mmCIF file of the N, C-alpha and C atoms, coordinates in Angstrom:
data_MODEL
# 
_entry.id   MODEL 
# 
loop_
_atom_site.group_PDB 
_atom_site.id 
_atom_site.type_symbol 
_atom_site.label_atom_id 
_atom_site.label_alt_id 
_atom_site.label_comp_id 
_atom_site.label_asym_id 
_atom_site.label_entity_id 
_atom_site.label_seq_id 
_atom_site.pdbx_PDB_ins_code 
_atom_site.Cartn_x 
_atom_site.Cartn_y 
_atom_site.Cartn_z 
_atom_site.occupancy 
_atom_site.B_iso_or_equiv 
_atom_site.pdbx_formal_charge 
_atom_site.auth_seq_id 
_atom_site.auth_comp_id 
_atom_site.auth_asym_id 
_atom_site.auth_atom_id 
_atom_site.pdbx_PDB_model_num 
ATOM 1   N N  . MET A 1 1  ? 35.463 34.880 -124.490 1.00 0.00 ? 1  MET A N  1 
ATOM 2   C CA . MET A 1 1  ? 34.911 36.159 -124.074 1.00 0.00 ? 1  MET A CA 1 
ATOM 3   C C  . MET A 1 1  ? 34.506 36.984 -125.286 1.00 0.00 ? 1  MET A C  1 
ATOM 4   N N  . LYS A 1 2  ? 35.345 36.959 -126.323 1.00 0.00 ? 2  LYS A N  1 
ATOM 5   C CA . LYS A 1 2  ? 35.045 37.719 -127.524 1.00 0.00 ? 2  LYS A CA 1 
ATOM 6   C C  . LYS A 1 2  ? 33.783 37.189 -128.193 1.00 0.00 ? 2  LYS A C  1 
ATOM 7   N N  . LYS A 1 3  ? 33.573 35.880 -128.087 1.00 0.00 ? 3  LYS A N  1 
ATOM 8   C CA . LYS A 1 3  ? 32.397 35.257 -128.682 1.00 0.00 ? 3  LYS A CA 1 
ATOM 9   C C  . LYS A 1 3  ? 31.119 35.806 -128.053 1.00 0.00 ? 3  LYS A C  1 
ATOM 10  N N  . TYR A 1 4  ? 31.133 35.957 -126.723 1.00 0.00 ? 4  TYR A N  1 
ATOM 11  C CA . TYR A 1 4  ? 29.953 36.474 -126.036 1.00 0.00 ? 4  TYR A CA 1 
ATOM 12  C C  . TYR A 1 4  ? 29.709 37.937 -126.366 1.00 0.00 ? 4  TYR A C  1 
ATOM 13  N N  . ALA A 1 5  ? 30.770 38.710 -126.468 1.00 0.00 ? 5  ALA A N  1 
ATOM 14  C CA . ALA A 1 5  ? 30.621 40.131 -126.813 1.00 0.00 ? 5  ALA A CA 1 
ATOM 15  C C  . ALA A 1 5  ? 30.033 40.274 -128.215 1.00 0.00 ? 5  ALA A C  1 
ATOM 16  N N  . THR A 1 6  ? 30.463 39.430 -129.136 1.00 0.00 ? 6  THR A N  1 
ATOM 17  C CA . THR A 1 6  ? 29.923 39.475 -130.502 1.00 0.00 ? 6  THR A CA 1 
ATOM 18  C C  . THR A 1 6  ? 28.452 39.098 -130.504 1.00 0.00 ? 6  THR A C  1 
ATOM 19  N N  . ARG A 1 7  ? 28.091 38.092 -129.715 1.00 0.00 ? 7  ARG A N  1 
ATOM 20  C CA . ARG A 1 7  ? 26.692 37.676 -129.655 1.00 0.00 ? 7  ARG A CA 1 
ATOM 21  C C  . ARG A 1 7  ? 25.808 38.773 -129.057 1.00 0.00 ? 7  ARG A C  1 
ATOM 22  N N  . ILE A 1 8  ? 26.313 39.431 -128.028 1.00 0.00 ? 8  ILE A N  1 
ATOM 23  C CA . ILE A 1 8  ? 25.545 40.519 -127.407 1.00 0.00 ? 8  ILE A CA 1 
ATOM 24  C C  . ILE A 1 8  ? 25.385 41.672 -128.380 1.00 0.00 ? 8  ILE A C  1 
ATOM 25  N N  . PHE A 1 9  ? 26.467 42.034 -129.078 1.00 0.00 ? 9  PHE A N  1 
ATOM 26  C CA . PHE A 1 9  ? 26.391 43.113 -130.062 1.00 0.00 ? 9  PHE A CA 1 
ATOM 27  C C  . PHE A 1 9  ? 25.388 42.771 -131.157 1.00 0.00 ? 9  PHE A C  1 
ATOM 28  N N  . ASN A 1 10 ? 25.452 41.547 -131.672 1.00 0.00 ? 10 ASN A N  1 
ATOM 29  C CA . ASN A 1 10 ? 24.523 41.137 -132.729 1.00 0.00 ? 10 ASN A CA 1 
ATOM 30  C C  . ASN A 1 10 ? 23.078 41.121 -132.236 1.00 0.00 ? 10 ASN A C  1 
ATOM 31  N N  . PHE A 1 11 ? 22.862 40.754 -130.981 1.00 0.00 ? 11 PHE A N  1 
ATOM 32  C CA . PHE A 1 11 ? 21.521 40.769 -130.404 1.00 0.00 ? 11 PHE A CA 1 
ATOM 33  C C  . PHE A 1 11 ? 20.917 42.169 -130.459 1.00 0.00 ? 11 PHE A C  1 
ATOM 34  N N  . TYR A 1 12 ? 21.685 43.151 -130.005 1.00 0.00 ? 12 TYR A N  1 
ATOM 35  C CA . TYR A 1 12 ? 21.182 44.525 -130.014 1.00 0.00 ? 12 TYR A CA 1 
ATOM 36  C C  . TYR A 1 12 ? 21.072 45.071 -131.432 1.00 0.00 ? 12 TYR A C  1 
ATOM 37  N N  . LYS A 1 13 ? 22.020 44.739 -132.284 1.00 0.00 ? 13 LYS A N  1 
ATOM 38  C CA . LYS A 1 13 ? 21.995 45.215 -133.668 1.00 0.00 ? 13 LYS A CA 1 
ATOM 39  C C  . LYS A 1 13 ? 20.754 44.706 -134.391 1.00 0.00 ? 13 LYS A C  1 
ATOM 40  N N  . GLU A 1 14 ? 20.480 43.434 -134.273 1.00 0.00 ? 14 GLU A N  1 
ATOM 41  C CA . GLU A 1 14 ? 19.296 42.866 -134.921 1.00 0.00 ? 14 GLU A CA 1 
ATOM 42  C C  . GLU A 1 14 ? 18.014 43.407 -134.299 1.00 0.00 ? 14 GLU A C  1 
ATOM 43  N N  . GLY A 1 15 ? 18.033 43.637 -132.999 1.00 0.00 ? 15 GLY A N  1 
ATOM 44  C CA . GLY A 1 15 ? 16.859 44.181 -132.323 1.00 0.00 ? 15 GLY A CA 1 
ATOM 45  C C  . GLY A 1 15 ? 16.515 45.575 -132.803 1.00 0.00 ? 15 GLY A C  1 
ATOM 46  N N  . PHE A 1 16 ? 17.523 46.424 -132.968 1.00 0.00 ? 16 PHE A N  1 
ATOM 47  C CA . PHE A 1 16 ? 17.249 47.773 -133.447 1.00 0.00 ? 16 PHE A CA 1 
ATOM 48  C C  . PHE A 1 16 ? 16.916 47.797 -134.926 1.00 0.00 ? 16 PHE A C  1 
ATOM 49  N N  . GLN A 1 17 ? 17.446 46.879 -135.705 1.00 0.00 ? 17 GLN A N  1 
ATOM 50  C CA . GLN A 1 17 ? 17.127 46.839 -137.129 1.00 0.00 ? 17 GLN A CA 1 
ATOM 51  C C  . GLN A 1 17 ? 15.680 46.418 -137.362 1.00 0.00 ? 17 GLN A C  1 
ATOM 52  N N  . SER A 1 18 ? 15.166 45.538 -136.511 1.00 0.00 ? 18 SER A N  1 
ATOM 53  C CA . SER A 1 18 ? 13.797 45.065 -136.700 1.00 0.00 ? 18 SER A CA 1 
ATOM 54  C C  . SER A 1 18 ? 12.766 46.032 -136.149 1.00 0.00 ? 18 SER A C  1 
ATOM 55  N N  . MET A 1 19 ? 13.197 47.007 -135.364 1.00 0.00 ? 19 MET A N  1 
ATOM 56  C CA . MET A 1 19 ? 12.260 47.990 -134.822 1.00 0.00 ? 19 MET A CA 1 
ATOM 57  C C  . MET A 1 19 ? 11.871 48.993 -135.906 1.00 0.00 ? 19 MET A C  1 
ATOM 58  N N  . THR A 1 20 ? 10.650 49.484 -135.819 1.00 0.00 ? 20 THR A N  1 
ATOM 59  C CA . THR A 1 20 ? 10.212 50.480 -136.798 1.00 0.00 ? 20 THR A CA 1 
ATOM 60  C C  . THR A 1 20 ? 10.780 51.860 -136.483 1.00 0.00 ? 20 THR A C  1 
ATOM 61  N N  . TYR A 1 21 ? 11.084 52.117 -135.218 1.00 0.00 ? 21 TYR A N  1 
ATOM 62  C CA . TYR A 1 21 ? 11.614 53.415 -134.818 1.00 0.00 ? 21 TYR A CA 1 
ATOM 63  C C  . TYR A 1 21 ? 13.066 53.324 -134.356 1.00 0.00 ? 21 TYR A C  1 
ATOM 64  N N  . GLY A 1 22 ? 13.775 52.298 -134.756 1.00 0.00 ? 22 GLY A N  1 
ATOM 65  C CA . GLY A 1 22 ? 15.138 52.069 -134.290 1.00 0.00 ? 22 GLY A CA 1 
ATOM 66  C C  . GLY A 1 22 ? 16.094 53.189 -134.639 1.00 0.00 ? 22 GLY A C  1 
ATOM 67  N N  . LYS A 1 23 ? 16.063 53.662 -135.872 1.00 0.00 ? 23 LYS A N  1 
ATOM 68  C CA . LYS A 1 23 ? 16.973 54.735 -136.285 1.00 0.00 ? 23 LYS A CA 1 
ATOM 69  C C  . LYS A 1 23 ? 16.650 56.036 -135.560 1.00 0.00 ? 23 LYS A C  1 
ATOM 70  N N  . THR A 1 24 ? 15.377 56.293 -135.378 1.00 0.00 ? 24 THR A N  1 
ATOM 71  C CA . THR A 1 24 ? 14.970 57.500 -134.665 1.00 0.00 ? 24 THR A CA 1 
ATOM 72  C C  . THR A 1 24 ? 15.456 57.457 -133.219 1.00 0.00 ? 24 THR A C  1 
ATOM 73  N N  . LEU A 1 25 ? 15.357 56.292 -132.591 1.00 0.00 ? 25 LEU A N  1 
ATOM 74  C CA . LEU A 1 25 ? 15.830 56.162 -131.219 1.00 0.00 ? 25 LEU A CA 1 
ATOM 75  C C  . LEU A 1 25 ? 17.330 56.378 -131.125 1.00 0.00 ? 25 LEU A C  1 
ATOM 76  N N  . TRP A 1 26 ? 18.090 55.857 -132.081 1.00 0.00 ? 26 TRP A N  1 
ATOM 77  C CA . TRP A 1 26 ? 19.539 56.058 -132.074 1.00 0.00 ? 26 TRP A CA 1 
ATOM 78  C C  . TRP A 1 26 ? 19.881 57.533 -132.247 1.00 0.00 ? 26 TRP A C  1 
ATOM 79  N N  . ILE A 1 27 ? 19.150 58.221 -133.093 1.00 0.00 ? 27 ILE A N  1 
ATOM 80  C CA . ILE A 1 27 ? 19.394 59.653 -133.287 1.00 0.00 ? 27 ILE A CA 1 
ATOM 81  C C  . ILE A 1 27 ? 19.123 60.412 -131.991 1.00 0.00 ? 27 ILE A C  1 
ATOM 82  N N  . ILE A 1 28 ? 18.043 60.070 -131.302 1.00 0.00 ? 28 ILE A N  1 
ATOM 83  C CA . ILE A 1 28 ? 17.722 60.712 -130.032 1.00 0.00 ? 28 ILE A CA 1 
ATOM 84  C C  . ILE A 1 28 ? 18.809 60.418 -128.998 1.00 0.00 ? 28 ILE A C  1 
ATOM 85  N N  . ILE A 1 29 ? 19.274 59.176 -128.947 1.00 0.00 ? 29 ILE A N  1 
ATOM 86  C CA . ILE A 1 29 ? 20.339 58.812 -128.007 1.00 0.00 ? 29 ILE A CA 1 
ATOM 87  C C  . ILE A 1 29 ? 21.604 59.600 -128.299 1.00 0.00 ? 29 ILE A C  1 
ATOM 88  N N  . LEU A 1 30 ? 21.988 59.709 -129.554 1.00 0.00 ? 30 LEU A N  1 
ATOM 89  C CA . LEU A 1 30 ? 23.200 60.440 -129.912 1.00 0.00 ? 30 LEU A CA 1 
ATOM 90  C C  . LEU A 1 30 ? 23.083 61.931 -129.617 1.00 0.00 ? 30 LEU A C  1 
ATOM 91  N N  . ILE A 1 31 ? 21.906 62.503 -129.842 1.00 0.00 ? 31 ILE A N  1 
ATOM 92  C CA . ILE A 1 31 ? 21.696 63.919 -129.523 1.00 0.00 ? 31 ILE A CA 1 
ATOM 93  C C  . ILE A 1 31 ? 21.805 64.137 -128.010 1.00 0.00 ? 31 ILE A C  1 
ATOM 94  N N  . LYS A 1 32 ? 21.210 63.235 -127.232 1.00 0.00 ? 32 LYS A N  1 
ATOM 95  C CA . LYS A 1 32 ? 21.293 63.358 -125.771 1.00 0.00 ? 32 LYS A CA 1 
ATOM 96  C C  . LYS A 1 32 ? 22.727 63.224 -125.286 1.00 0.00 ? 32 LYS A C  1 
ATOM 97  N N  . LEU A 1 33 ? 23.485 62.296 -125.853 1.00 0.00 ? 33 LEU A N  1 
ATOM 98  C CA . LEU A 1 33 ? 24.890 62.151 -125.465 1.00 0.00 ? 33 LEU A CA 1 
ATOM 99  C C  . LEU A 1 33 ? 25.695 63.391 -125.824 1.00 0.00 ? 33 LEU A C  1 
ATOM 100 N N  . PHE A 1 34 ? 25.421 63.964 -126.996 1.00 0.00 ? 34 PHE A N  1 
ATOM 101 C CA . PHE A 1 34 ? 26.109 65.191 -127.390 1.00 0.00 ? 34 PHE A CA 1 
ATOM 102 C C  . PHE A 1 34 ? 25.804 66.311 -126.413 1.00 0.00 ? 34 PHE A C  1 
ATOM 103 N N  . ILE A 1 35 ? 24.545 66.454 -126.037 1.00 0.00 ? 35 ILE A N  1 
ATOM 104 C CA . ILE A 1 35 ? 24.167 67.496 -125.081 1.00 0.00 ? 35 ILE A CA 1 
ATOM 105 C C  . ILE A 1 35 ? 24.854 67.261 -123.741 1.00 0.00 ? 35 ILE A C  1 
ATOM 106 N N  . MET A 1 36 ? 24.869 66.013 -123.273 1.00 0.00 ? 36 MET A N  1 
ATOM 107 C CA . MET A 1 36 ? 25.456 65.727 -121.972 1.00 0.00 ? 36 MET A CA 1 
ATOM 108 C C  . MET A 1 36 ? 26.950 65.995 -121.947 1.00 0.00 ? 36 MET A C  1 
ATOM 109 N N  . PHE A 1 37 ? 27.670 65.579 -122.976 1.00 0.00 ? 37 PHE A N  1 
ATOM 110 C CA . PHE A 1 37 ? 29.119 65.657 -122.917 1.00 0.00 ? 37 PHE A CA 1 
ATOM 111 C C  . PHE A 1 37 ? 29.701 66.916 -123.534 1.00 0.00 ? 37 PHE A C  1 
ATOM 112 N N  . ALA A 1 38 ? 29.037 67.542 -124.449 1.00 0.00 ? 38 ALA A N  1 
ATOM 113 C CA . ALA A 1 38 ? 29.599 68.728 -125.102 1.00 0.00 ? 38 ALA A CA 1 
ATOM 114 C C  . ALA A 1 38 ? 29.029 70.018 -124.523 1.00 0.00 ? 38 ALA A C  1 
ATOM 115 N N  . ILE A 1 39 ? 27.728 70.139 -124.523 1.00 0.00 ? 39 ILE A N  1 
ATOM 116 C CA . ILE A 1 39 ? 27.097 71.383 -124.096 1.00 0.00 ? 39 ILE A CA 1 
ATOM 117 C C  . ILE A 1 39 ? 27.242 71.588 -122.588 1.00 0.00 ? 39 ILE A C  1 
ATOM 118 N N  . LEU A 1 40 ? 26.904 70.580 -121.791 1.00 0.00 ? 40 LEU A N  1 
ATOM 119 C CA . LEU A 1 40 ? 26.967 70.737 -120.344 1.00 0.00 ? 40 LEU A CA 1 
ATOM 120 C C  . LEU A 1 40 ? 28.394 70.939 -119.849 1.00 0.00 ? 40 LEU A C  1 
ATOM 121 N N  . LYS A 1 41 ? 29.364 70.348 -120.531 1.00 0.00 ? 41 LYS A N  1 
ATOM 122 C CA . LYS A 1 41 ? 30.755 70.533 -120.138 1.00 0.00 ? 41 LYS A CA 1 
ATOM 123 C C  . LYS A 1 41 ? 31.168 71.993 -120.263 1.00 0.00 ? 41 LYS A C  1 
ATOM 124 N N  . LEU A 1 42 ? 30.676 72.663 -121.265 1.00 0.00 ? 42 LEU A N  1 
ATOM 125 C CA . LEU A 1 42 ? 31.029 74.062 -121.462 1.00 0.00 ? 42 LEU A CA 1 
ATOM 126 C C  . LEU A 1 42 ? 30.543 74.946 -120.328 1.00 0.00 ? 42 LEU A C  1 
ATOM 127 N N  . PHE A 1 43 ? 29.367 74.645 -119.786 1.00 0.00 ? 43 PHE A N  1 
ATOM 128 C CA . PHE A 1 43 ? 28.773 75.523 -118.789 1.00 0.00 ? 43 PHE A CA 1 
ATOM 129 C C  . PHE A 1 43 ? 29.069 75.109 -117.350 1.00 0.00 ? 43 PHE A C  1 
ATOM 130 N N  . PHE A 1 44 ? 29.173 73.810 -117.070 1.00 0.00 ? 44 PHE A N  1 
ATOM 131 C CA . PHE A 1 44 ? 29.294 73.361 -115.693 1.00 0.00 ? 44 PHE A CA 1 
ATOM 132 C C  . PHE A 1 44 ? 30.684 72.865 -115.315 1.00 0.00 ? 44 PHE A C  1 
ATOM 133 N N  . PHE A 1 45 ? 31.491 72.489 -116.287 1.00 0.00 ? 45 PHE A N  1 
ATOM 134 C CA . PHE A 1 45 ? 32.800 71.928 -115.983 1.00 0.00 ? 45 PHE A CA 1 
ATOM 135 C C  . PHE A 1 45 ? 33.882 72.751 -116.659 1.00 0.00 ? 45 PHE A C  1 
ATOM 136 N N  . GLN A 1 46 ? 33.943 74.010 -116.311 1.00 0.00 ? 46 GLN A N  1 
ATOM 137 C CA . GLN A 1 46 ? 34.933 74.892 -116.901 1.00 0.00 ? 46 GLN A CA 1 
ATOM 138 C C  . GLN A 1 46 ? 36.300 74.616 -116.297 1.00 0.00 ? 46 GLN A C  1 
ATOM 139 N N  . ASP A 1 47 ? 37.334 74.912 -117.046 1.00 0.00 ? 47 ASP A N  1 
ATOM 140 C CA . ASP A 1 47 ? 38.703 74.678 -116.600 1.00 0.00 ? 47 ASP A CA 1 
ATOM 141 C C  . ASP A 1 47 ? 39.139 75.831 -115.710 1.00 0.00 ? 47 ASP A C  1 
ATOM 142 N N  . ASP A 1 48 ? 38.864 75.694 -114.437 1.00 0.00 ? 48 ASP A N  1 
ATOM 143 C CA . ASP A 1 48 ? 39.147 76.751 -113.476 1.00 0.00 ? 48 ASP A CA 1 
ATOM 144 C C  . ASP A 1 48 ? 40.634 76.873 -113.188 1.00 0.00 ? 48 ASP A C  1 
ATOM 145 N N  . LEU A 1 49 ? 41.349 75.799 -113.313 1.00 0.00 ? 49 LEU A N  1 
ATOM 146 C CA . LEU A 1 49 ? 42.774 75.812 -112.988 1.00 0.00 ? 49 LEU A CA 1 
ATOM 147 C C  . LEU A 1 49 ? 43.568 76.682 -113.957 1.00 0.00 ? 49 LEU A C  1 
ATOM 148 N N  . SER A 1 50 ? 43.247 76.638 -115.218 1.00 0.00 ? 50 SER A N  1 
ATOM 149 C CA . SER A 1 50 ? 43.993 77.454 -116.183 1.00 0.00 ? 50 SER A CA 1 
ATOM 150 C C  . SER A 1 50 ? 43.680 78.941 -116.027 1.00 0.00 ? 50 SER A C  1 
ATOM 151 N N  . ASN A 1 51 ? 42.528 79.265 -115.447 1.00 0.00 ? 51 ASN A N  1 
ATOM 152 C CA . ASN A 1 51 ? 42.187 80.671 -115.209 1.00 0.00 ? 51 ASN A CA 1 
ATOM 153 C C  . ASN A 1 51 ? 42.913 81.246 -114.001 1.00 0.00 ? 51 ASN A C  1 
ATOM 154 N N  . ARG A 1 52 ? 43.265 80.410 -113.047 1.00 0.00 ? 52 ARG A N  1 
ATOM 155 C CA . ARG A 1 52 ? 43.866 80.878 -111.803 1.00 0.00 ? 52 ARG A CA 1 
ATOM 156 C C  . ARG A 1 52 ? 45.386 80.864 -111.809 1.00 0.00 ? 52 ARG A C  1 
ATOM 157 N N  . ALA A 1 53 ? 45.999 80.006 -112.610 1.00 0.00 ? 53 ALA A N  1 
ATOM 158 C CA . ALA A 1 53 ? 47.454 79.874 -112.567 1.00 0.00 ? 53 ALA A CA 1 
ATOM 159 C C  . ALA A 1 53 ? 47.995 79.713 -113.978 1.00 0.00 ? 53 ALA A C  1 
ATOM 160 N N  . GLN A 1 54 ? 49.182 80.247 -114.187 1.00 0.00 ? 54 GLN A N  1 
ATOM 161 C CA . GLN A 1 54 ? 49.788 80.199 -115.506 1.00 0.00 ? 54 GLN A CA 1 
ATOM 162 C C  . GLN A 1 54 ? 50.885 79.141 -115.619 1.00 0.00 ? 54 GLN A C  1 
ATOM 163 N N  . THR A 1 55 ? 51.739 79.067 -114.616 1.00 0.00 ? 55 THR A N  1 
ATOM 164 C CA . THR A 1 55 ? 52.858 78.128 -114.668 1.00 0.00 ? 55 THR A CA 1 
ATOM 165 C C  . THR A 1 55 ? 52.500 76.837 -113.933 1.00 0.00 ? 55 THR A C  1 
ATOM 166 N N  . GLU A 1 56 ? 53.309 75.827 -114.141 1.00 0.00 ? 56 GLU A N  1 
ATOM 167 C CA . GLU A 1 56 ? 53.089 74.545 -113.476 1.00 0.00 ? 56 GLU A CA 1 
ATOM 168 C C  . GLU A 1 56 ? 53.243 74.675 -111.959 1.00 0.00 ? 56 GLU A C  1 
ATOM 169 N N  . GLN A 1 57 ? 54.167 75.489 -111.529 1.00 0.00 ? 57 GLN A N  1 
ATOM 170 C CA . GLN A 1 57 ? 54.382 75.688 -110.088 1.00 0.00 ? 57 GLN A CA 1 
ATOM 171 C C  . GLN A 1 57 ? 53.163 76.363 -109.455 1.00 0.00 ? 57 GLN A C  1 
ATOM 172 N N  . GLU A 1 58 ? 52.604 77.367 -110.113 1.00 0.00 ? 58 GLU A N  1 
ATOM 173 C CA . GLU A 1 58 ? 51.407 78.035 -109.594 1.00 0.00 ? 58 GLU A CA 1 
ATOM 174 C C  . GLU A 1 58 ? 50.225 77.071 -109.558 1.00 0.00 ? 58 GLU A C  1 
ATOM 175 N N  . LYS A 1 59 ? 50.115 76.230 -110.567 1.00 0.00 ? 59 LYS A N  1 
ATOM 176 C CA . LYS A 1 59 ? 49.027 75.256 -110.604 1.00 0.00 ? 59 LYS A CA 1 
ATOM 177 C C  . LYS A 1 59 ? 49.157 74.254 -109.465 1.00 0.00 ? 59 LYS A C  1 
ATOM 178 N N  . SER A 1 60 ? 50.375 73.753 -109.257 1.00 0.00 ? 60 SER A N  1 
ATOM 179 C CA . SER A 1 60 ? 50.563 72.780 -108.177 1.00 0.00 ? 60 SER A CA 1 
ATOM 180 C C  . SER A 1 60 ? 50.343 73.428 -106.814 1.00 0.00 ? 60 SER A C  1 
ATOM 181 N N  . ASP A 1 61 ? 50.765 74.675 -106.652 1.00 0.00 ? 61 ASP A N  1 
ATOM 182 C CA . ASP A 1 61 ? 50.527 75.380 -105.386 1.00 0.00 ? 61 ASP A CA 1 
ATOM 183 C C  . ASP A 1 61 ? 49.033 75.581 -105.149 1.00 0.00 ? 61 ASP A C  1 
ATOM 184 N N  . TYR A 1 62 ? 48.303 75.930 -106.174 1.00 0.00 ? 62 TYR A N  1 
ATOM 185 C CA . TYR A 1 62 ? 46.858 76.137 -106.046 1.00 0.00 ? 62 TYR A CA 1 
ATOM 186 C C  . TYR A 1 62 ? 46.150 74.837 -105.675 1.00 0.00 ? 62 TYR A C  1 
ATOM 187 N N  . VAL A 1 63 ? 46.524 73.734 -106.322 1.00 0.00 ? 63 VAL A N  1 
ATOM 188 C CA . VAL A 1 63 ? 45.907 72.444 -106.019 1.00 0.00 ? 63 VAL A CA 1 
ATOM 189 C C  . VAL A 1 63 ? 46.226 72.034 -104.588 1.00 0.00 ? 63 VAL A C  1 
ATOM 190 N N  . LEU A 1 64 ? 47.463 72.200 -104.175 1.00 0.00 ? 64 LEU A N  1 
ATOM 191 C CA . LEU A 1 64 ? 47.856 71.866 -102.800 1.00 0.00 ? 64 LEU A CA 1 
ATOM 192 C C  . LEU A 1 64 ? 47.085 72.718 -101.797 1.00 0.00 ? 64 LEU A C  1 
ATOM 193 N N  . GLU A 1 65 ? 46.925 73.982 -102.092 1.00 0.00 ? 65 GLU A N  1 
ATOM 194 C CA . GLU A 1 65 ? 46.165 74.878 -101.201 1.00 0.00 ? 65 GLU A CA 1 
ATOM 195 C C  . GLU A 1 65 ? 44.714 74.428 -101.094 1.00 0.00 ? 65 GLU A C  1 
ATOM 196 N N  . GLN A 1 66 ? 44.110 74.016 -102.200 1.00 0.00 ? 66 GLN A N  1 
ATOM 197 C CA . GLN A 1 66 ? 42.718 73.571 -102.185 1.00 0.00 ? 66 GLN A CA 1 
ATOM 198 C C  . GLN A 1 66 ? 42.550 72.250 -101.447 1.00 0.00 ? 66 GLN A C  1 
ATOM 199 N N  . LEU A 1 67 ? 43.548 71.386 -101.522 1.00 0.00 ? 67 LEU A N  1 
ATOM 200 C CA . LEU A 1 67 ? 43.469 70.106 -100.836 1.00 0.00 ? 67 LEU A CA 1 
ATOM 201 C C  . LEU A 1 67 ? 43.652 70.251 -99.337  1.00 0.00 ? 67 LEU A C  1 
ATOM 202 N N  . ILE A 1 68 ? 44.500 71.167 -98.917  1.00 0.00 ? 68 ILE A N  1 
ATOM 203 C CA . ILE A 1 68 ? 44.809 71.319 -97.500  1.00 0.00 ? 68 ILE A CA 1 
ATOM 204 C C  . ILE A 1 68 ? 43.765 72.160 -96.781  1.00 0.00 ? 68 ILE A C  1 
ATOM 205 N N  . SER A 1 69 ? 43.238 73.185 -97.422  1.00 0.00 ? 69 SER A N  1 
ATOM 206 C CA . SER A 1 69 ? 42.290 74.083 -96.738  1.00 0.00 ? 69 SER A CA 1 
ATOM 207 C C  . SER A 1 69 ? 40.978 73.347 -96.409  1.00 0.00 ? 69 SER A C  1 
ATOM 208 N N  . PRO A 1 70 ? 40.386 73.673 -95.248  1.00 0.00 ? 70 PRO A N  1 
ATOM 209 C CA . PRO A 1 70 ? 39.170 72.979 -94.810  1.00 0.00 ? 70 PRO A CA 1 
ATOM 210 C C  . PRO A 1 70 ? 37.954 73.364 -95.632  1.00 0.00 ? 70 PRO A C  1 
# 
């Protein structure tokens, strides 16, 4: 299994090295991943639980209330 993973990795590595725009494409991919996981998380996936409850008991009560309510 490890042999196949190495061959697949080398296939993509050699493919991007032979491309004229390979490094530019990797930079674009990394910028897009940063935007998706860092920037969007700040605005759309805020930690609502820590804002509503302080103790572990309050957090568990809030989660239970959200699960049970229709």
